[in-house]
LUMROVO-363059 format. One record per atom (N, C-alpha, C, O): residue number from 0; residue in one letter; atom name; x, y, z. Coordinates in Angstrom, 1 decimal, always signed. Layout:
BEGIN
   miza   lotor   torpa       xx       yy       zz
    NUM       A      CA        X        Y        Z
...
END
This chain:
BEGIN
   miza   lotor   torpa       xx       yy       zz
      0       M       N    -15.1     -9.9     -9.2
      0       M      CA    -13.6     -9.3     -9.9
      0       M       C    -13.3     -7.9     -9.1
      0       M       O    -14.0     -7.0     -8.6
      1       K       N    -11.7     -8.1     -9.1
      1       K      CA    -11.1     -7.1     -8.1
      1       K       C    -10.2     -6.3     -9.1
      1       K       O     -9.6     -6.7    -10.2
      2       H       N    -10.2     -5.3     -8.8
      2       H      CA     -9.3     -4.1     -9.2
      2       H       C    -10.1     -3.7    -10.5
      2       H       O     -9.4     -3.5    -11.5
      3       V       N    -11.4     -3.5    -10.5
      3       V      CA    -12.0     -2.9    -11.6
      3       V       C    -12.7     -1.8    -11.1
      3       V       O    -12.7     -1.5     -9.9
      4       Q       N    -13.6     -0.9    -12.1
      4       Q      CA    -14.1     +0.3    -11.6
      4       Q       C    -15.5     +0.1    -12.6
      4       Q       O    -15.4     -0.3    -13.7
      5       T       N    -16.8     +0.3    -12.0
      5       T      CA    -17.8     +0.0    -12.6
      5       T       C    -18.4     +1.5    -13.3
      5       T       O    -18.6     +2.5    -12.6
      6       K       N    -18.6     +1.4    -14.3
      6       K      CA    -18.5     +2.5    -15.2
      6       K       C    -20.1     +2.8    -15.6
      6       K       O    -20.5     +4.0    -15.6
      7       E       N    -20.7     +1.8    -15.9
      7       E      CA    -22.3     +1.8    -16.2
      7       E       C    -23.0     +0.5    -16.1
      7       E       O    -22.4     -0.6    -16.2
      8       I       N    -24.4     +0.6    -15.7
      8       I      CA    -25.1     -0.3    -15.5
      8       I       C    -25.8     -0.4    -16.5
      8       I       O    -26.7     +0.4    -16.1
      9       T       N    -26.3     -0.9    -17.7
      9       T      CA    -27.1     -0.9    -18.7
      9       T       C    -28.5     -1.6    -18.8
      9       T       O    -28.7     -2.7    -18.2
     10       G       N    -29.3     -1.2    -19.4
     10       G      CA    -30.7     -1.7    -19.4
     10       G       C    -31.8     -0.9    -19.7
     10       G       O    -31.4     +0.2    -19.3
     11       D       N    -32.6     -0.9    -20.0
     11       D      CA    -33.9     +0.0    -20.0
     11       D       C    -34.8     -0.2    -18.7
     11       D       O    -34.4     +0.3    -17.7
     12       L       N    -35.7     -0.9    -18.7
     12       L      CA    -36.8     -1.5    -17.6
     12       L       C    -36.0     -2.6    -16.6
     12       L       O    -36.3     -2.7    -15.4
     13       N       N    -35.1     -3.3    -16.9
     13       N      CA    -34.4     -4.4    -16.4
     13       N       C    -32.8     -4.3    -16.7
     13       N       O    -32.4     -3.8    -17.8
     14       V       N    -31.9     -4.8    -15.7
     14       V      CA    -30.6     -4.8    -16.1
     14       V       C    -30.3     -5.5    -17.1
     14       V       O    -30.8     -6.6    -17.0
     15       N       N    -29.7     -5.5    -18.1
     15       N      CA    -28.8     -6.3    -19.0
     15       N       C    -27.4     -6.4    -19.2
     15       N       O    -26.9     -7.2    -20.0
     16       G       N    -26.7     -5.7    -18.7
     16       G      CA    -25.2     -5.7    -18.6
     16       G       C    -24.6     -4.5    -17.6
     16       G       O    -25.2     -3.7    -16.9
     17       I       N    -23.4     -4.7    -17.7
     17       I      CA    -22.5     -3.9    -16.9
     17       I       C    -21.0     -3.5    -17.6
     17       I       O    -20.4     -4.5    -17.8
     18       T       N    -20.4     -2.3    -18.0
     18       T      CA    -19.5     -1.7    -18.2
     18       T       C    -18.8     -1.5    -17.2
     18       T       O    -19.3     -1.0    -16.2
     19       Y       N    -17.2     -1.9    -17.3
     19       Y      CA    -16.2     -1.6    -16.4
     19       Y       C    -14.9     -1.4    -17.0
     19       Y       O    -14.6     -1.8    -18.1
     20       V       N    -14.2     -0.6    -16.2
     20       V      CA    -12.9     -0.4    -16.6
     20       V       C    -11.7     -1.4    -15.5
     20       V       O    -11.9     -1.4    -14.3
     21       D       N    -10.9     -1.9    -15.9
     21       D      CA     -9.8     -2.6    -15.4
     21       D       C     -8.8     -1.9    -15.1
     21       D       O     -8.0     -1.6    -16.0
     22       R       N     -8.7     -1.5    -13.9
     22       R      CA     -7.9     -0.3    -13.1
     22       R       C     -6.3     -0.6    -13.4
     22       R       O     -5.5     +0.3    -13.4
     23       E       N     -6.2     -1.9    -13.8
     23       E      CA     -4.6     -2.0    -14.2
     23       E       C     -4.3     -2.3    -15.6
     23       E       O     -3.1     -2.4    -16.0
     24       T       N     -5.2     -2.3    -16.3
     24       T      CA     -4.9     -2.0    -17.9
     24       T       C     -5.2     -1.1    -18.3
     24       T       O     -4.7     -0.6    -19.3
     25       G       N     -6.4     -0.4    -17.6
     25       G      CA     -7.4     +0.6    -18.6
     25       G       C     -8.3     +0.1    -19.4
     25       G       O     -9.1     +0.9    -19.9
     26       E       N     -8.2     -1.1    -19.7
     26       E      CA     -9.4     -1.7    -20.6
     26       E       C    -10.8     -1.6    -20.3
     26       E       O    -11.2     -1.9    -19.1
     27       E       N    -11.4     -1.3    -21.1
     27       E      CA    -13.0     -1.3    -20.7
     27       E       C    -13.6     -2.7    -21.3
     27       E       O    -13.3     -3.1    -22.4
     28       Q       N    -14.4     -3.3    -20.4
     28       Q      CA    -15.2     -4.1    -20.7
     28       Q       C    -16.7     -4.0    -20.5
     28       Q       O    -17.1     -3.2    -19.8
     29       H       N    -17.8     -4.9    -21.2
     29       H      CA    -18.9     -5.1    -21.1
     29       H       C    -19.2     -6.4    -20.8
     29       H       O    -18.4     -7.3    -21.2
     30       V       N    -20.2     -6.8    -20.1
     30       V      CA    -20.7     -8.3    -19.6
     30       V       C    -22.2     -8.1    -19.9
     30       V       O    -22.8     -7.1    -19.4
     31       E       N    -22.8     -9.2    -20.8
     31       E      CA    -24.5     -9.0    -20.6
     31       E       C    -24.7    -10.2    -19.4
     31       E       O    -24.1    -11.3    -19.3
     32       L       N    -25.5     -9.6    -18.6
     32       L      CA    -26.2    -10.1    -17.5
     32       L       C    -27.5     -9.7    -17.3
     32       L       O    -28.0     -8.8    -17.9
     33       Q       N    -28.1    -10.4    -16.2
     33       Q      CA    -29.6    -10.2    -16.2
     33       Q       C    -29.9     -9.4    -14.6
     33       Q       O    -31.0     -9.0    -14.2
     34       A       N    -28.5     -9.5    -13.8
     34       A      CA    -28.5     -8.7    -12.4
     34       A       C    -27.2     -8.5    -12.0
     34       A       O    -26.3     -9.0    -12.5
     35       V       N    -27.2     -7.4    -10.8
     35       V      CA    -25.8     -7.0    -10.5
     35       V       C    -26.0     -7.1     -9.2
     35       V       O    -27.1     -7.0     -8.6
     36       F       N    -24.7     -7.4     -8.7
     36       F      CA    -24.7     -7.5     -7.2
     36       F       C    -23.0     -6.8     -7.2
     36       F       O    -22.1     -7.5     -7.6
     37       V       N    -22.9     -5.3     -6.6
     37       V      CA    -21.9     -4.4     -6.5
     37       V       C    -21.4     -4.7     -5.0
     37       V       O    -22.1     -4.4     -4.1
     38       K       N    -20.1     -5.4     -4.9
     38       K      CA    -19.3     -5.0     -3.6
     38       K       C    -18.5     -3.9     -3.9
     38       K       O    -17.9     -3.8     -5.0
     39       I       N    -18.3     -3.1     -2.9
     39       I      CA    -17.6     -1.9     -2.8
     39       I       C    -16.4     -2.1     -1.8
     39       I       O    -16.8     -2.3     -0.6
     40       G       N    -15.2     -2.0     -2.1
     40       G      CA    -14.1     -2.1     -1.2
     40       G       C    -14.0     -3.6     -0.8
     40       G       O    -14.9     -4.4     -0.8
     41       L       N    -12.7     -3.9     -0.4
     41       L      CA    -12.4     -5.2     +0.4
     41       L       C    -11.3     -4.9     +1.7
     41       L       O    -11.0     -5.8     +2.4
     42       V       N    -11.0     -3.8     +1.8
     42       V      CA    -10.0     -3.5     +2.8
     42       V       C    -10.8     -2.2     +3.8
     42       V       O    -11.1     -1.2     +3.3
     43       P       N    -11.1     -2.6     +5.3
     43       P      CA    -11.7     -1.6     +5.7
     43       P       C    -10.7     -0.3     +6.0
     43       P       O     -9.4     -0.3     +5.8
     44       N       N    -11.5     +0.7     +6.4
     44       N      CA    -10.5     +1.8     +6.6
     44       N       C    -10.6     +2.0     +8.0
     44       N       O    -11.5     +2.6     +8.6
     45       T       N     -9.3     +1.3     +8.7
     45       T      CA     -9.0     +1.4    +10.0
     45       T       C     -7.8     +1.7    +10.3
     45       T       O     -7.5     +1.4    +11.4
     46       E       N     -6.8     +2.0     +9.5
     46       E      CA     -5.7     +2.4     +9.7
     46       E       C     -5.3     +3.4    +10.8
     46       E       O     -4.3     +3.2    +11.5
     47       W       N     -6.2     +4.3    +11.0
     47       W      CA     -6.1     +5.3    +12.0
     47       W       C     -6.1     +4.4    +13.4
     47       W       O     -6.0     +5.0    +14.5
     48       L       N     -6.3     +3.3    +13.4
     48       L      CA     -6.4     +2.7    +14.8
     48       L       C     -4.9     +1.8    +15.2
     48       L       O     -4.8     +0.9    +16.1
     49       D       N     -4.0     +2.1    +14.2
     49       D      CA     -2.9     +1.2    +14.2
     49       D       C     -2.5     +1.2    +15.8
     49       D       O     -2.5     +2.3    +16.3
     50       G       N     -2.0     +0.0    +16.5
     50       G      CA     -1.6     -0.1    +17.7
     50       G       C     -2.5     +0.2    +18.9
     50       G       O     -2.1     +0.2    +20.0
     51       S       N     -3.8     +0.6    +18.6
     51       S      CA     -4.6     +0.7    +19.9
     51       S       C     -5.6     -0.1    +20.0
     51       S       O     -6.1     -0.1    +21.2
     52       V       N     -6.2     -1.1    +18.9
     52       V      CA     -7.3     -2.2    +19.3
     52       V       C     -6.9     -2.9    +18.2
     52       V       O     -6.5     -2.5    +17.1
     53       E       N     -7.2     -4.3    +18.9
     53       E      CA     -6.8     -5.5    +18.3
     53       E       C     -7.4     -5.6    +16.7
     53       E       O     -8.6     -5.1    +16.6
     54       R       N     -6.7     -6.2    +15.6
     54       R      CA     -7.2     -6.0    +14.4
     54       R       C     -6.6     -7.1    +13.7
     54       R       O     -5.5     -7.4    +14.2
     55       N       N     -7.2     -7.8    +12.5
     55       N      CA     -6.7     -9.1    +12.0
     55       N       C     -6.0     -8.7    +10.5
     55       N       O     -6.3     -7.6    +10.0
     56       R       N     -5.3     -9.5    +10.1
     56       R      CA     -4.1     -9.3     +9.1
     56       R       C     -4.9     -8.1     +7.9
     56       R       O     -4.1     -7.4     +7.2
     57       I       N     -5.9     -7.9     +7.7
     57       I      CA     -6.6     -7.0     +6.6
     57       I       C     -7.1     -6.0     +7.4
     57       I       O     -7.9     -5.3     +6.8
     58       G       N     -6.9     -5.7     +8.4
     58       G      CA     -7.3     -4.7     +9.1
     58       G       C     -8.6     -4.5     +9.7
     58       G       O     -8.8     -3.3    +10.1
     59       E       N     -9.5     -5.4    +10.0
     59       E      CA    -10.6     -5.5    +10.4
     59       E       C    -10.5     -5.8    +11.7
     59       E       O     -9.7     -6.7    +12.0
     60       I       N    -11.5     -4.9    +12.9
     60       I      CA    -11.2     -4.9    +14.1
     60       I       C    -12.0     -6.0    +14.9
     60       I       O    -13.2     -6.3    +14.7
     61       A       N    -11.3     -6.5    +15.6
     61       A      CA    -11.5     -7.8    +16.1
     61       A       C    -12.6     -7.8    +17.2
     61       A       O    -12.1     -7.3    +18.2
     62       V       N    -13.9     -8.1    +17.3
     62       V      CA    -14.7     -8.1    +18.2
     62       V       C    -15.3     -9.4    +18.4
     62       V       O    -15.2    -10.3    +17.6
     63       D       N    -15.9     -9.5    +19.9
     63       D      CA    -16.6    -10.7    +20.4
     63       D       C    -18.0    -10.8    +19.9
     63       D       O    -18.4     -9.9    +19.1
     64       K       N    -18.9    -11.7    +20.3
     64       K      CA    -20.4    -11.6    +19.8
     64       K       C    -21.0    -10.6    +20.2
     64       K       O    -22.0    -10.3    +19.5
     65       R       N    -20.8     -9.9    +21.0
     65       R      CA    -21.6     -8.6    +21.5
     65       R       C    -20.7     -7.1    +20.8
     65       R       O    -20.9     -5.9    +21.0
     66       G       N    -19.7     -7.7    +19.9
     66       G      CA    -19.1     -6.4    +19.3
     66       G       C    -18.0     -5.5    +20.1
     66       G       O    -17.5     -4.4    +19.7
     67       E       N    -17.8     -6.1    +21.4
     67       E      CA    -16.9     -5.4    +22.1
     67       E       C    -15.3     -5.7    +21.2
     67       E       O    -15.2     -6.6    +20.4
     68       T       N    -14.4     -4.9    +21.6
     68       T      CA    -13.4     -5.0    +21.1
     68       T       C    -12.3     -5.1    +22.0
     68       T       O    -12.7     -5.0    +23.2
     69       S       N    -10.9     -5.4    +21.9
     69       S      CA     -9.9     -5.6    +22.6
     69       S       C     -9.8     -4.6    +23.7
     69       S       O     -9.0     -5.0    +24.6
     70       I       N    -10.4     -3.5    +23.8
     70       I      CA    -10.7     -2.3    +24.7
     70       I       C    -11.7     -2.6    +25.7
     70       I       O    -12.8     -2.3    +25.2
     71       P       N    -11.8     -3.0    +26.7
     71       P      CA    -12.9     -3.0    +27.4
     71       P       C    -13.8     -1.7    +27.2
     71       P       O    -13.2     -0.6    +27.2
     72       G       N    -15.2     -1.7    +27.1
     72       G      CA    -16.0     -0.6    +26.8
     72       G       C    -15.9     -0.1    +25.6
     72       G       O    -16.7     +0.8    +25.3
     73       L       N    -15.1     -0.4    +24.7
     73       L      CA    -15.0     +0.0    +23.3
     73       L       C    -15.6     -1.1    +22.2
     73       L       O    -15.2     -2.2    +22.0
     74       F       N    -16.8     -0.4    +21.6
     74       F      CA    -17.3     -1.2    +20.7
     74       F       C    -17.4     -1.1    +19.2
     74       F       O    -17.7     +0.0    +18.7
     75       A       N    -17.3     -2.0    +18.4
     75       A      CA    -17.3     -1.7    +16.9
     75       A       C    -18.6     -2.4    +16.2
     75       A       O    -19.3     -3.1    +16.9
     76       A       N    -19.0     -2.2    +15.1
     76       A      CA    -19.9     -2.8    +14.5
     76       A       C    -19.8     -2.6    +12.8
     76       A       O    -19.4     -1.6    +12.4
     77       G       N    -20.2     -3.6    +11.9
     77       G      CA    -20.3     -3.3    +10.7
     77       G       C    -19.3     -3.8     +9.7
     77       G       O    -18.7     -4.9     +9.9
     78       D       N    -19.0     -3.2     +8.6
     78       D      CA    -17.9     -3.8     +7.8
     78       D       C    -16.7     -3.8     +8.1
     78       D       O    -15.8     -4.6     +7.7
     79       C       N    -16.4     -2.6     +9.3
     79       C      CA    -14.9     -2.9     +9.7
     79       C       C    -14.6     -3.7    +10.5
     79       C       O    -13.6     -3.6    +11.2
     80       T       N    -15.4     -4.8    +10.7
     80       T      CA    -15.1     -5.6    +11.7
     80       T       C    -15.2     -7.1    +11.4
     80       T       O    -16.1     -7.4    +10.5
     81       D       N    -14.5     -8.1    +12.0
     81       D      CA    -14.1     -9.3    +11.4
     81       D       C    -15.2    -10.3    +11.6
     81       D       O    -15.1    -11.4    +12.0
     82       G       N    -16.4     -9.7    +11.2
     82       G      CA    -17.6    -10.7    +10.9
     82       G       C    -17.3    -11.3     +9.6
     82       G       O    -16.4    -10.9     +8.8
     83       P       N    -18.1    -12.2     +9.3
     83       P      CA    -17.8    -13.2     +8.4
     83       P       C    -18.4    -12.6     +7.0
     83       P       O    -17.8    -12.9     +5.9
     84       Y       N    -19.4    -11.7     +6.8
     84       Y      CA    -19.7    -11.2     +5.6
     84       Y       C    -19.9     -9.6     +5.7
     84       Y       O    -20.1     -9.0     +6.7
     85       N       N    -19.8     -9.2     +4.8
     85       N      CA    -19.8     -7.6     +4.7
     85       N       C    -21.1     -7.2     +3.8
     85       N       O    -20.8     -7.3     +2.6
     86       Q       N    -22.0     -7.0     +4.0
     86       Q      CA    -23.0     -6.4     +3.4
     86       Q       C    -24.2     -5.4     +4.1
     86       Q       O    -24.5     -5.8     +5.3
     87       I       N    -24.7     -4.6     +3.8
     87       I      CA    -25.4     -3.8     +4.4
     87       I       C    -26.5     -4.2     +5.4
     87       I       O    -26.6     -3.6     +6.5
     88       I       N    -27.3     -5.2     +5.0
     88       I      CA    -28.2     -5.8     +5.8
     88       I       C    -27.5     -6.5     +7.0
     88       I       O    -27.9     -6.1     +8.2
     89       I       N    -26.7     -7.3     +6.9
     89       I      CA    -25.7     -7.8     +8.0
     89       I       C    -25.0     -6.8     +8.9
     89       I       O    -25.0     -7.1    +10.1
     90       S       N    -24.4     -5.5     +8.3
     90       S      CA    -24.0     -4.7     +8.9
     90       S       C    -25.1     -3.8    +10.0
     90       S       O    -24.9     -3.4    +11.2
     91       M       N    -26.3     -3.6     +9.2
     91       M      CA    -27.3     -3.2    +10.4
     91       M       C    -27.9     -4.2    +11.4
     91       M       O    -28.5     -3.7    +12.4
     92       G       N    -27.8     -5.4    +11.3
     92       G      CA    -28.1     -6.1    +12.2
     92       G       C    -26.6     -6.2    +13.3
     92       G       O    -26.6     -6.3    +14.5
     93       S       N    -25.7     -6.0    +12.6
     93       S      CA    -24.3     -6.0    +13.7
     93       S       C    -24.2     -4.7    +14.5
     93       S       O    -23.5     -4.7    +15.5
     94       G       N    -25.0     -3.7    +14.1
     94       G      CA    -25.2     -2.1    +14.7
     94       G       C    -26.2     -2.6    +15.8
     94       G       O    -25.9     -2.5    +17.0
     95       A       N    -27.2     -3.1    +15.4
     95       A      CA    -28.4     -3.6    +16.8
     95       A       C    -27.9     -4.2    +17.5
     95       A       O    -28.2     -3.9    +18.7
     96       N       N    -27.0     -5.4    +17.1
     96       N      CA    -26.4     -6.5    +18.3
     96       N       C    -25.5     -5.6    +19.2
     96       N       O    -25.7     -5.7    +20.5
     97       T       N    -24.6     -4.7    +18.6
     97       T      CA    -23.6     -4.1    +19.5
     97       T       C    -24.1     -3.0    +20.0
     97       T       O    -23.3     -2.5    +20.8
     98       A       N    -25.1     -2.5    +19.8
     98       A      CA    -25.7     -1.4    +20.6
     98       A       C    -26.4     -2.1    +21.7
     98       A       O    -26.6     -1.4    +22.7
     99       L       N    -26.9     -3.3    +21.7
     99       L      CA    -27.3     -4.0    +22.7
     99       L       C    -26.2     -4.3    +23.8
     99       L       O    -26.3     -4.3    +25.0
    100       G       N    -25.1     -4.7    +23.0
    100       G      CA    -23.9     -5.2    +24.2
    100       G       C    -23.5     -4.0    +24.7
    100       G       O    -23.2     -4.0    +25.9
    101       A       N    -23.4     -2.8    +24.0
    101       A      CA    -22.9     -1.7    +24.6
    101       A       C    -23.8     -1.2    +25.8
    101       A       O    -23.4     -0.8    +26.8
    102       F       N    -24.8     -1.4    +25.4
    102       F      CA    -25.9     -1.1    +26.9
    102       F       C    -25.9     -1.8    +27.6
    102       F       O    -26.0     -1.4    +28.8
    103       D       N    -25.7     -3.2    +27.4
    103       D      CA    -25.5     -4.3    +28.5
    103       D       C    -24.1     -3.8    +29.2
    103       D       O    -24.1     -3.9    +30.4
    104       Y       N    -23.3     -3.5    +28.6
    104       Y      CA    -22.1     -3.4    +29.4
    104       Y       C    -22.3     -2.2    +30.1
    104       Y       O    -21.9     -2.3    +31.2
    105       L       N    -22.8     -1.0    +29.8
    105       L      CA    -23.1     +0.2    +30.3
    105       L       C    -23.9     +0.0    +31.9
    105       L       O    -23.6     +0.6    +32.9
    106       I       N    -24.8     -0.8    +31.8
    106       I      CA    -25.6     -1.2    +33.0
    106       I       C    -25.0     -2.1    +33.8
    106       I       O    -25.3     -2.3    +35.0
    107       R       N    -24.2     -2.7    +33.3
    107       R      CA    -23.4     -3.7    +34.4
    107       R       C    -21.9     -3.2    +34.7
    107       R       O    -21.0     -4.0    +35.0
    108       N       N    -21.8     -2.1    +34.7
    108       N      CA    -20.4     -1.5    +34.9
    108       N       C    -20.5     +0.1    +35.5
    108       N       O    -19.4     +0.7    +35.7
END
C-alpha cells in the first residue's frame, strides 16, 4: 500500500494484524494477517546530487555492475542506486560489491 503510516503491529507471541493510517484520508484501518513485511519509502534521498551525477526519473543513482557512477572514481551502493530491489540484505551485498569495485578502481588508477 502507498500513502499509509503504520500505527501498530498487533499480536502476542505471533503477529496477527497491522493497524495503519491512510495519509490522504486520515482513516485508520486494521488488517488481520499472519506476517508483516514493511517497505519504508519509495523515493531515495538523493536530491542534493542534482546535476552532479546521473540519476533516473525517480532519483536513484545510476551505477554500473561495480557500483561506479557517471563520475569516474565515485561509487554508490544500496537503496539510493538503480538496482532492481531495495531491501536491507540486497543493500548489504551491494555495499560489499561496491567496496570491491572501488578498491579495484583505486589499485588500477
